[in-house]
C-alpha positions as CSV (number, residue, x, y, z in Angstrom):
1,M,-47.3,-25.2,39.0
2,D,-44.7,-26.2,36.5
3,F,-45.2,-28.3,33.3
4,L,-42.3,-30.0,31.5
5,V,-42.8,-30.9,27.8
6,D,-40.4,-32.8,25.7
7,W,-40.0,-31.5,22.1
8,T,-37.7,-33.0,19.5
9,P,-36.5,-30.2,17.0
10,P,-36.1,-31.1,13.2
11,A,-32.9,-32.7,12.0
12,T,-32.1,-29.6,9.8
13,D,-32.4,-26.0,10.5
14,A,-35.9,-24.8,9.8
15,G,-35.4,-21.3,11.1
16,P,-37.4,-19.7,14.2
17,I,-39.7,-22.2,15.8
18,T,-43.0,-20.9,17.5
19,L,-44.4,-23.0,20.3
20,Y,-47.8,-22.4,21.5
21,A,-49.6,-23.4,24.7
22,A,-53.0,-23.2,26.3
23,G,-54.2,-24.0,29.8
24,N,-57.5,-24.3,31.3
25,A,-58.0,-22.9,35.0
26,A,-61.1,-24.9,35.9
27,N,-62.9,-24.4,39.4
28,G,-64.1,-28.0,39.8
29,T,-67.8,-27.4,39.2
30,N,-68.1,-29.5,36.1
31,T,-69.3,-26.5,34.0
32,D,-67.4,-24.0,32.2
33,T,-69.0,-21.1,34.4
34,G,-65.9,-19.3,36.3
35,D,-63.2,-21.4,34.3
36,R,-60.6,-19.4,32.6
37,I,-58.4,-20.3,29.6
38,Y,-54.9,-18.9,29.4
39,T,-52.7,-18.9,26.3
40,T,-49.0,-18.2,25.5
41,S,-46.3,-18.7,22.8
42,G,-42.7,-18.6,22.6
43,E,-40.2,-18.5,19.9
44,I,-37.1,-20.7,19.6
45,S,-34.3,-19.6,17.2
46,P,-31.6,-22.1,16.0
47,A,-28.2,-21.6,17.8
48,A,-25.9,-19.3,16.0
49,T,-23.4,-21.1,13.9
50,T,-19.9,-19.8,13.3
51,T,-17.2,-20.9,11.1
52,A,-13.8,-21.1,12.2
53,P,-11.2,-18.7,10.8
54,A,-9.0,-19.7,8.0
55,I,-5.8,-18.3,6.7
56,T,-5.1,-18.6,2.9
57,S,-2.2,-20.8,2.0
58,G,0.8,-18.4,1.5
59,G,-1.5,-15.7,3.1
60,V,0.9,-14.3,5.7
61,V,3.0,-11.8,4.0
62,N,5.4,-8.7,4.7
63,G,2.7,-5.7,5.2
64,A,4.7,-3.5,2.7
65,S,6.3,-5.7,0.0
66,Y,3.7,-8.7,0.3
67,A,6.9,-10.9,0.2
68,T,6.4,-14.1,1.8
69,T,9.0,-13.7,4.6
70,I,8.3,-11.7,7.4
71,A,10.5,-10.3,10.4
72,G,9.7,-9.8,14.1
73,S,8.5,-6.1,15.1
74,S,7.5,-5.7,11.6
75,W,4.1,-5.1,9.6
76,I,2.5,-8.2,8.1
77,T,-0.8,-8.8,6.4
78,I,-2.9,-12.0,6.8
79,V,-5.3,-12.9,4.1
80,G,-8.1,-15.5,4.6
81,T,-11.9,-16.2,5.2
82,N,-13.9,-15.8,8.4
83,L,-11.1,-13.8,10.1
84,S,-13.5,-11.4,11.9
85,A,-17.1,-10.7,12.1
86,S,-16.3,-7.0,12.1
87,T,-14.3,-4.4,10.1
88,R,-12.2,-1.8,11.9
89,S,-8.9,-0.3,13.1
90,W,-7.5,0.1,16.5
91,T,-8.6,3.3,17.8
92,A,-6.8,6.1,19.7
93,E,-8.3,5.0,23.0
94,E,-6.9,1.5,22.5
95,L,-3.5,3.1,22.0
96,D,-3.9,5.3,25.1
97,G,-0.8,4.4,27.6
98,G,1.6,3.4,24.7
99,N,0.6,-0.3,24.8
100,L,-0.6,-1.7,21.5
101,P,-3.5,-4.1,21.6
102,T,-3.2,-7.8,20.9
103,A,-6.8,-8.5,20.2
104,L,-9.7,-6.3,18.5
105,D,-13.3,-7.5,18.8
106,G,-12.3,-11.0,19.9
107,V,-9.6,-11.4,17.0
108,S,-6.1,-12.1,17.9
109,V,-3.0,-13.5,16.0
110,T,0.0,-15.6,17.4
111,I,3.3,-16.1,15.5
112,N,5.6,-18.7,16.8
113,N,3.0,-19.0,19.8
114,K,3.7,-15.2,20.6
115,P,0.9,-12.8,20.4
116,A,1.1,-10.1,17.4
117,Y,-0.4,-6.5,17.8
118,V,-3.6,-6.4,15.9
119,Q,-4.1,-3.0,14.0
120,Y,-7.0,-3.8,11.5
121,I,-9.6,-6.5,11.2
122,S,-12.0,-7.6,8.6
123,P,-13.6,-11.0,7.4
124,T,-10.7,-11.3,4.6
125,Q,-7.7,-9.3,5.9
126,I,-5.8,-8.6,9.2
127,N,-3.0,-6.1,9.4
128,A,-0.6,-6.6,12.6
129,I,2.7,-6.0,13.9
130,A,4.6,-9.2,14.4
131,P,6.0,-9.9,18.0
132,A,9.6,-9.4,18.5
133,D,11.4,-12.9,18.2
134,T,15.0,-14.0,17.8
135,A,13.8,-17.1,15.9
136,V,14.5,-17.7,12.2
137,G,13.1,-20.3,9.8
138,P,9.6,-21.7,9.5
139,V,7.1,-20.6,12.1
140,E,3.5,-21.2,12.7
141,V,0.7,-18.4,12.5
142,R,-2.7,-18.8,13.9
143,V,-5.8,-16.5,13.9
144,R,-8.2,-16.8,16.8
145,T,-11.6,-15.4,16.4
146,N,-13.6,-15.5,19.8
147,D,-13.2,-19.2,20.8
148,Q,-12.4,-20.6,17.2
149,A,-8.7,-20.9,16.1
150,S,-7.5,-21.2,12.5
151,A,-5.6,-24.2,11.3
152,P,-1.6,-23.1,11.4
153,V,-0.1,-21.8,8.2
154,T,3.6,-21.9,8.3
155,T,5.5,-18.7,7.2
156,T,9.4,-17.8,7.2
157,L,10.6,-15.6,9.8
158,Q,13.8,-13.6,9.3
159,S,15.8,-11.4,11.5
160,V,15.0,-8.5,8.8
161,S,12.6,-8.4,5.8
162,P,13.3,-4.9,4.6
163,S,10.8,-3.3,2.3
164,F,9.1,0.0,1.3
165,F,5.4,1.1,1.4
166,T,4.1,2.3,-1.9
167,F,1.2,4.2,-3.1
168,D,0.0,1.7,-5.9
169,G,2.1,-1.4,-5.6
170,K,4.9,0.0,-7.9
171,Y,5.8,3.7,-7.0
172,L,7.0,4.2,-3.3
173,A,5.0,6.1,-0.9
174,A,7.4,9.1,-0.5
175,T,7.5,12.6,0.3
176,H,9.7,15.7,-0.6
177,A,11.4,17.6,2.4
178,D,8.5,19.8,2.7
179,N,6.0,16.8,3.1
180,T,4.5,17.3,-0.4
181,W,4.0,13.9,-2.1
182,L,6.6,12.6,-4.3
183,G,5.8,10.7,-7.5
184,K,5.3,10.9,-11.4
185,P,3.0,13.5,-12.5
186,A,-0.5,12.5,-12.4
187,L,0.2,9.4,-10.4
188,F,-3.3,9.9,-8.8
189,P,-5.6,10.6,-11.6
190,A,-8.1,12.3,-9.5
191,A,-5.5,14.7,-8.3
192,P,-3.0,15.0,-11.1
193,N,-1.1,17.7,-9.4
194,A,-0.6,16.0,-6.1
195,T,2.5,14.4,-6.9
196,T,5.8,15.7,-8.4
197,P,9.1,14.0,-9.5
198,A,12.2,13.8,-7.3
199,K,15.1,16.1,-8.4
200,P,18.7,15.0,-8.4
201,G,20.6,16.3,-5.3
202,E,17.4,16.6,-3.2
203,T,16.7,14.8,0.0
204,I,13.5,12.7,-0.1
205,V,11.6,10.7,2.6
206,L,10.7,7.1,2.1
207,Y,8.8,4.9,4.5
208,G,9.9,1.3,5.2
209,N,9.2,-1.7,7.1
210,G,11.2,-4.8,8.6
211,L,14.4,-2.9,8.8
212,G,15.3,-4.5,12.1
213,P,16.5,-3.3,15.6
214,T,17.4,0.3,16.2
215,T,20.2,1.7,18.3
216,P,19.1,2.1,21.1
217,A,16.6,-0.8,20.7
218,I,12.9,0.0,19.6
219,A,13.6,3.9,20.5
220,A,11.9,6.1,17.9
221,N,13.9,8.7,15.9
222,K,17.2,6.9,16.4
223,N,19.6,6.1,13.7
224,H,19.5,2.6,12.3
225,R,22.2,1.0,10.4
226,C,21.4,0.5,6.9
227,H,22.2,1.1,3.3
228,C,20.2,2.4,0.4
229,S,20.8,2.7,-3.2
230,R,19.1,3.6,-6.3
231,S,19.3,2.0,-9.8
232,G,22.6,0.5,-8.4
233,Q,24.2,3.7,-7.5
234,P,24.9,4.4,-3.7
235,A,22.6,7.0,-2.1
236,T,23.5,8.9,0.9
237,V,21.2,8.0,3.8
238,A,20.8,11.1,6.0
239,F,18.5,9.4,8.6
240,A,16.8,6.1,9.1
241,G,14.6,5.3,12.3
242,L,11.2,4.7,13.8
243,V,8.8,7.4,13.2
244,P,6.4,8.5,16.0
245,P,3.4,8.1,16.2
246,F,3.4,5.5,13.5
247,A,4.1,2.1,15.3
248,R,7.1,0.3,13.9
249,M,7.2,2.4,10.6
250,Y,10.6,3.6,9.6
251,Q,11.5,6.8,8.0
252,V,14.4,6.9,5.7
253,N,15.8,10.2,4.3
254,V,17.7,9.7,1.2
255,V,19.8,12.2,-1.0
256,V,19.0,11.4,-4.6
257,P,22.2,10.9,-6.5
258,D,23.3,14.1,-8.6
259,S,23.9,11.8,-11.7
260,L,20.6,10.2,-12.1
261,A,18.7,10.8,-15.3
262,S,15.3,11.7,-15.8
263,G,12.9,8.7,-15.5
264,D,11.7,5.9,-13.2
265,H,14.5,4.2,-10.9
266,A,14.2,1.2,-8.7
267,V,14.9,1.9,-5.0
268,V,16.6,-1.0,-3.0
269,V,17.2,-0.7,0.8
270,Q,19.7,-3.3,2.3
271,T,20.1,-4.1,5.9
272,G,21.5,-7.0,7.9
273,G,22.9,-8.4,4.4
274,V,19.2,-8.8,3.1
275,A,17.9,-6.5,0.3
276,S,14.4,-5.4,-0.4
277,P,12.7,-6.2,-3.7
278,A,14.2,-4.3,-6.7
279,N,10.6,-3.6,-8.3
280,Y,9.6,-0.6,-6.7
281,Y,10.3,2.8,-8.1
282,I,10.6,6.9,-7.7
283,T,10.4,9.1,-10.7
284,V,13.3,11.7,-11.2
285,Q,13.0,14.7,-13.4
């Protein structure tokens, strides 16, 4: 036999509620001999509440320079709140077959209504690769976390958004030709001998973002038409192209001009008529 009971919960969240029930199984003799009392209880928890993800105003930026313009097929960073319930990067298994994931743990990103490729998620930051797009100008960016979507945030999409990755926001992430780290001495205080300056005339390796299409298109390790200079002096670009296995990361091999004096020198890359920010440096000695 089933019993239905109406119960009205409190108007505000009071936490888990325990309901108790007792039943008398009587034998009809009008005495308690042979009767049995059954009891049970059950707990009801409030429905989990979720808050929609929100992108910070101006929180969609170039993933290397943090400039507020982005380009298709380039790394971007999204800053906000409630962007994800978990924190992690994509895994080797998710890259199996060569296809980049468009969602991690139910978190996805669209740029101009096209799905981006999500590499890292956390409650306050998402790193992703923007989808290829021929559009330029203002576009809308949204984050969807499970069944909830953020309000759109507008960012500027360009055909290129050249930039370099850095070690610390000032000095470029760079290596010598032998793959040892390039930088001013003691750039990393915990490892003061890890970095050494560039020498005039040597070929160094820089790592870029948003340099535009390659020839052939999107193929790794193919030359890309770009120009790189240091302190206003043109530098010879020995190679520029995508670097496997790092998705959409450009490697730029550059010969340091012989005439550079010792000290810090700004490095600017120009492609498609657009120059990277001029406030990133290497050290020459």
